[in-house]
N, C-alpha and C positions, 0 to 999 in steps of 0.2 A: 144511159148511167147504170153501172154493172151495181149488183146488189150482194150481200151474204143472207142466203136461205138457211133456213133449217124446217125439214122434212119429217117429221117424225111419225111414227105409227107404233102400236101395240107389234106384237110376234105375230108373224104369218101374214101381214098388211100388204104384202107384196113391196116393200120399200127397196129390195135389191132388184127385183122386176122393173122396177120404176126407173131407179138408177141407170138400170141396164139400156133400157127403151130411150132415156136423155142421152146415154153417149150416142146410141145409134142416130137419131135423130141430128145431132152435130155434124156426126160422120158423113150423113146423107147429104149436108150441104156443103160439104169439103171444107168441113171447119175442124180442129183439134181439140179434145176434150182430154184432159188428163184424170185418169180412173185412177184413185188412191184408197186405200183402206189401212186402218191403223195395225201394228204388228201384234197386238193382243188377239185378232181376230185370226185363228189359223183354222176354224173349222172346215172350210172349204180346200186345203191346202195352202201352199205358200203362195203370195202374189197371185190369187183368183178370187172372183167374186161369182157366185153360183147362186141362183135364185131356187126357190123349192121349185118351181115350175120348169127347171131345166135349162134357162138361159144362163149361160157363162161368159166372163170375157177376163183376159188377164189385167190385173191391177199391179200398182207400185205402192210401196209403204209410206204413209205419211210423213214418216220422221226422216227418210232418205230424200222426199223430195225436200221437205221443209230446211233441211242442212244445204242442200243444191242451192236454194234460194238464199240463204244467209250467203253464199259464198259471192253470189253475182249481184248483190242486191244493189237497185239503181235506181231510186225512184224518180230520177230525171227521164229517165227511159220513158218511151209512150207504147214500150210492148215487153213480153216477158216471153222468152224462147227456152223449149225445153228439148232435147233432142235435135235440138235444129229446127224445131217447127215454132211459130207463133201458137201461143195458149189464146185459146177463145172462152174455155172455162176451165174449172177445175171441179171435179165432182167427188166427194168423199162418201164412201158406205160405213155402216157401222160408227157414225160420228160418236155416240155414247163413249167411246173408249178414247177420245181425243183428250189431251190436257187442255186446261183452261189456256195455257201458254200457247200451244199448236191452234186453238180457235183464234188467239189474237194475230197470230201470223199470218191465218187464212185471211183473216179480215182486212189486212194489210195487203195484199193480193188486191182484194176490192178496192181499196182508198187511195192506192199509190198506181195501180197499174191498171184499173179498170176492168178486171176479169173478174166475172160473175164464178162465185164460189155455191155449189149446191150440196148441202152435208143432208145425210138420210140418215136416222138412226131412231133408237128409242128414248122416249125422254125419262122413262122411271124404269127403276128395277123391280124385282121381285116383290120388292116391300114397299112399292108406290114411291121412292124415294129419288131425287134426281140423281143422273151422275154428273159428275163433275164435268165432262164434256158438254153433256144436255145443258147444264146450268149457265155454261160460259154463253151457250149458242142463244139460249134463252135473254141472255142478259142484252147481246148485243148484235143478234141475226137482225138484218132490216124486214126480212119476211119470215113468218113462222106460220106452216101448214100443216094441217093433221091430215096422214093418209089413212084413211078410215077402213076399219074392219069390224067383224058382229061377233059377238058373244054366241054360245049355242042356244042361247034363247032368242036370237034374233035384233037383241039391243046394240046401241054401240059398245065395243070393247074397248077399254083405255088401261085395264091391268094385265103388266105381264108377269102371269102366274106359274111359279117354279112347283113342281109335283113330285113326288116318287110313291111308288106303291099304291096309287089309286087316290092319294091325300096330297093335299097342299101342303107345301114347305113352307114356314115362315119364320126360318132363322138360316144363318148361315152368310158367307162371304157374298158380298155384292157381284163380282164376277164370277160365273159358272158358264162357260162355252156349252152349247146345246142347242136343241132342235125341237121338233115337235116329240120327242122321247122325254124331253123335261120341262116344257115349257108349253101354256095355255094362253091364248088372251080370252078373258073374263070381264062381262062387265063390272062394275063396282059391287054391285049387289052381292051378285053371285060369288065375286071374291071375298068378300066377307062372311057370307053363308058357306064358304068351303065347299060351293057345290062346281064340281067339273064335268059335270051332265046331269040331264033331267034323271 
């Protein structure tokens, strides 16, 4: 039975590497997994997913994929085909940028076409508030799993800390794209204390 997964983790927890490895596992078994990303995420270039480890793969935009689904929607069908191939799984990176409506449409793929959908992303922003896409995934996902990483102190890191000029940033817009130059994963204690390092 297909399920909707939300695999979340703090910045630097290897979520993108994980999704690329999952896609490889499907391909190695002769199955087709569609790799998607929200249009909001343009850090790695248009239509590409890149991990900090250097793994890369081409990806399609979520909104384009969901528009195609709407055009050919047939819940009585026992399979969904994309580019002429039977879809065995849908993999979504940076799922925090999904809208609640996009999450619901992805859940339709699970419920009506029996296609597993695996979403990877951040749970919370730099102020420890849920992103709208993450909130909806927390509400409707069948399986919710953490992709763990650690703070500089060795404890579990759960805070996506935005920083500039060696200090934690505690105000600003929810979405500001960046990587290691702007964000660091910290444990809750060191996030509260404002300690980026020992």
